[in-house]
C-alpha positions in Angstrom: -70.0 -8.2 -31.3 -66.1 -8.0 -31.3 -64.5 -5.0 -29.7 -63.0 -2.7 -32.3 -59.2 -2.6 -32.5 -59.1 1.1 -31.5 -61.2 0.4 -28.4 -59.0 -2.5 -27.4 -55.9 -0.3 -27.7 -57.5 2.4 -25.5 -58.6 -0.2 -22.9 -55.1 -1.6 -22.8 -53.5 1.8 -22.3 -56.1 2.7 -19.7 -55.2 -0.5 -17.7 -51.5 0.4 -17.8 -52.3 3.9 -16.4 -53.8 2.3 -13.3 -50.7 0.2 -12.5 -47.2 1.1 -11.3 -44.6 2.6 -13.6 -42.9 -0.7 -14.7 -46.2 -1.9 -16.1 -46.9 1.4 -17.8 -43.5 1.2 -19.6 -44.4 -2.2 -20.9 -47.4 -0.7 -22.8 -45.0 1.5 -24.7 -42.6 -1.3 -25.5 -40.0 -0.3 -22.9 -38.6 -2.4 -20.2 -36.7 -1.7 -17.0 -33.2 -3.1 -17.0 -32.6 -5.6 -14.2 -29.9 -5.2 -11.6 -26.3 -5.5 -12.8 -24.9 -9.0 -12.1 -22.6 -9.2 -9.1 -18.8 -9.3 -9.9 -17.2 -12.8 -9.6 -16.1 -13.9 -6.2 -12.9 -12.1 -5.1 -13.2 -9.5 -7.9 -13.2 -5.8 -7.3 -12.9 -2.5 -9.2 -9.3 -1.5 -10.0 -8.2 1.4 -7.8 -4.6 2.0 -8.9 -3.7 5.6 -9.4 -0.3 7.3 -9.9 -1.1 9.7 -7.0 -1.9 6.8 -4.6 1.2 4.9 -5.5 3.3 8.1 -5.3 1.9 8.7 -1.8 3.3 5.4 -0.6 6.6 6.0 -2.4 7.0 9.4 -0.9 6.2 8.3 2.6 8.8 5.6 2.5 11.5 7.7 0.9 10.9 10.7 3.1 10.9 8.4 6.1 14.2 6.9 5.1 15.7 10.4 4.7 14.7 11.3 8.2 16.1 8.0 9.5 19.4 8.5 7.7 19.9 11.7 9.7 19.6 9.9 13.1 22.4 8.2 15.0 22.4 4.6 13.7 21.0 3.0 16.9 17.7 4.8 16.3 17.4 4.0 12.6 15.8 0.5 12.8 12.9 1.8 15.0 12.6 4.8 12.7 12.3 2.6 9.7 9.7 0.4 11.5 7.6 3.4 12.1 8.0 4.5 8.5 6.8 1.2 7.1 3.8 1.2 9.5 2.8 4.7 8.5 3.0 3.8 4.8 0.9 0.7 5.4 -2.0 2.9 6.6 -2.2 4.9 3.3 -4.8 4.2 0.5 -7.1 2.3 2.9 -10.1 3.0 0.6 -8.4 1.4 -2.4 -8.7 -2.4 -2.4 -5.8 -2.9 -4.9 -3.3 -1.6 -2.4 -4.5 -4.1 0.3 -1.6 -6.5 -0.2 0.9 -3.7 -0.2 -0.5 -2.4 3.0 -0.3 -5.8 4.6 3.3 -6.4 3.5 4.5 -3.0 4.7 2.7 -3.5 8.0 4.3 -6.9 8.5 7.7 -5.4 7.8 7.1 -2.7 10.4 6.1 -5.3 13.0 9.2 -7.4 12.3 11.5 -4.4 12.6 9.7 -3.4 15.8 10.2 -6.9 17.3 13.9 -6.7 16.3 14.3 -3.4 18.1 12.5 -4.7 21.2 14.8 -7.8 21.3 17.9 -5.6 21.2 16.7 -2.5 23.1 19.2 -0.5 24.9 17.7 0.5 28.3 20.8 2.6 29.2 20.2 5.0 26.2 17.2 7.4 26.3 14.7 7.4 23.4 15.1 10.2 20.9 12.2 12.6 20.2 12.1 14.3 16.8 9.2 16.2 15.4 6.6 14.6 17.7 8.0 11.1 17.1 9.9 9.0 19.6 12.6 6.5 18.4 13.9 3.7 20.6 17.6 2.8 20.5 19.2 -0.7 20.0 22.4 -1.5 21.9 25.7 -0.6 20.2 26.9 -4.2 20.7 24.0 -5.6 18.7 24.7 -3.2 15.8 26.1 -5.8 13.3 23.4 -8.3 14.1 20.6 -5.8 13.9 22.0 -4.4 10.7 22.1 -7.8 9.0 18.6 -8.8 10.2 16.9 -5.5 9.4 18.4 -5.6 5.9 17.0 -9.1 5.4 13.6 -7.8 6.4 13.9 -5.0 3.8 14.9 -7.5 1.1 12.1 -9.9 2.0 9.6 -7.0 1.9 10.8 -6.0 -1.5 10.5 -9.5 -2.8 7.0 -10.0 -1.5 5.9 -6.8 -3.2 7.3 -7.9 -6.5 5.7 -11.3 -6.2 2.3 -9.7 -5.5 2.1 -8.1 -8.9 -0.2 -10.6 -10.7 -1.1 -8.3 -13.6 0.8 -5.9 -15.7 -0.9 -2.8 -14.2 -0.6 -4.1 -10.6 3.0 -5.1 -11.3 3.9 -1.6 -12.4 2.6 0.0 -9.2 3.9 -2.6 -6.8 7.3 -2.4 -8.4 7.5 1.3 -7.6 6.6 0.6 -4.0 9.2 -2.2 -3.9 11.9 0.1 -5.3 11.2 2.7 -2.5 11.5 -0.1 0.1 14.8 -1.3 -1.5 16.2 2.2 -1.3 16.1 2.1 2.6 18.6 -0.8 2.9 21.7 1.4 2.7 20.8 3.4 5.8 20.7 0.1 7.8 24.2 -1.0 6.8 26.5 -1.3 9.8 29.2 1.4 10.2 31.6 -1.6 10.6 31.5 -1.8 6.8 34.6 -0.5 5.0 34.1 3.3 4.4 35.2 3.2 0.8 32.8 0.4 0.0 30.0 2.3 1.6 30.9 5.4 -0.5 30.9 3.3 -3.6 27.5 1.9 -2.8 26.1 5.4 -2.2 27.5 6.5 -5.6 25.7 3.6 -7.3 22.4 4.6 -5.8 22.8 8.3 -6.3 25.0 8.8 -9.4 26.2 12.2 -10.3 23.9 14.2 -12.5 
């Protein structure tokens, strides 16, 4: 004698009650979603934010301000430390990885430049728990030219790293902050009126 439809339904539901939750859900027509597919190789969640980019900009610009107040022979080392400090920001945000790397490399190059032209006769300068090493006065023109080249290279690398419109916007802001540091590295041998004109172009009157 065939089992009545009602009894078959009850038996099916009873079987589901004795098995784990996924099987129970199947009796009611529900199904558990499988795990989300992994992102493509090399892909990651965008982490750009105005506050994160502003933190890098601020660190670079404030560092440059401090450097500009020092005697010139200490400025290259001051800027090297500024770039290295900025390169440690936003470590939890993968989209800033290239910016951190580029800034870190700039800091290392400036550090090596200072080491190669270090003045052992002049004592280091301590300001606000930081110590800055001096370069020799005789190397001033050479160090000025080389350090400015490092700044321009860093700016260019940041601009080239913007491979999407959103990324480009944030990396351009960081690059502009880097570019603003070049003036403080100019040698004092430059004609004073030309230097004044350059300052006015960067900071026009309000």
